[in-house]
VMD Tcl script that draws the C-alpha trace (Angstrom):
set ca {
  {10.73 -18.21 28.42}
  {7.16 -18.90 27.37}
  {6.50 -21.24 24.48}
  {5.67 -19.84 21.03}
  {1.92 -20.08 21.53}
  {1.91 -17.86 24.63}
  {4.92 -15.62 24.06}
  {4.19 -11.98 23.21}
  {7.26 -12.08 20.94}
  {7.69 -13.69 17.55}
  {11.03 -14.75 16.13}
  {11.94 -13.47 12.66}
  {11.08 -16.93 11.35}
  {7.61 -16.80 12.91}
  {7.01 -13.20 11.80}
  {8.21 -14.05 8.29}
  {5.82 -16.99 8.14}
  {2.92 -14.71 9.14}
  {3.89 -12.10 6.54}
  {4.70 -14.73 3.88}
  {8.24 -13.44 3.46}
  {11.67 -14.90 4.13}
  {13.22 -14.08 7.52}
  {16.24 -12.68 5.66}
  {13.95 -10.06 4.13}
  {13.04 -8.95 7.66}
  {16.76 -8.75 8.48}
  {17.34 -6.55 5.42}
  {14.41 -4.35 6.39}
  {15.73 -4.02 9.96}
  {19.08 -2.90 8.58}
  {17.52 -0.36 6.20}
  {14.76 0.78 8.58}
  {11.95 -0.17 6.19}
  {10.10 -2.95 7.95}
  {7.91 -3.35 11.01}
  {9.11 -2.26 14.43}
  {11.03 -4.89 16.37}
  {12.39 -5.49 19.84}
  {16.08 -6.17 20.39}
  {16.87 -8.50 23.30}
  {20.58 -9.10 23.47}
  {21.73 -10.02 19.99}
  {18.31 -11.27 18.86}
  {15.44 -9.44 17.21}
  {11.81 -10.20 18.00}
  {8.49 -8.89 16.73}
  {5.31 -8.12 18.64}
  {1.94 -8.95 17.12}
  {0.74 -5.36 17.65}
  {3.74 -3.95 15.74}
  {3.14 -6.31 12.82}
  {-0.55 -5.37 12.77}
  {0.31 -1.65 12.85}
  {2.85 -2.02 10.04}
  {0.41 -4.00 7.91}
  {-2.31 -1.38 8.47}
  {0.10 1.31 7.26}
  {0.54 -0.63 4.02}
  {-3.16 -0.85 3.11}
  {-4.29 1.01 0.02}
  {-7.63 1.30 -1.76}
  {-6.13 1.82 -5.22}
  {-2.77 1.79 -6.98}
  {-2.51 5.56 -7.42}
  {-2.73 5.96 -3.65}
  {0.16 3.52 -3.21}
  {2.29 5.19 -5.87}
  {1.56 8.64 -4.46}
  {2.80 7.56 -1.04}
  {6.16 6.52 -2.50}
  {6.52 9.51 -4.79}
  {5.84 12.19 -2.20}
  {9.17 11.43 -0.51}
  {11.02 11.50 -3.84}
  {9.46 14.84 -4.77}
  {10.44 16.41 -1.46}
  {14.09 15.42 -1.99}
  {14.26 16.90 -5.50}
}
mol new
graphics top color blue
foreach p $ca { graphics top sphere $p radius 0.5 }
foreach p [lrange $ca 0 end-1] q [lrange $ca 1 end] { graphics top cylinder $p $q radius 0.2 }
display resetview
């Protein structure tokens, strides 16, 4: 396997360091389907840079109301 500097895959520890979150948070998000896309190889999960970039781009907002509206639209549809 390629070393970390040339591998297209990041471990949860590496991805967590890039996102400034604990790797356990990524594990919780994988379980609940809330986080960035990941690749499963055997029993291990890995992240691709492109998937992290895409996920981060989907979480960009220009103002708070936009962010709150994104979360509330799902709640309104369920009611």
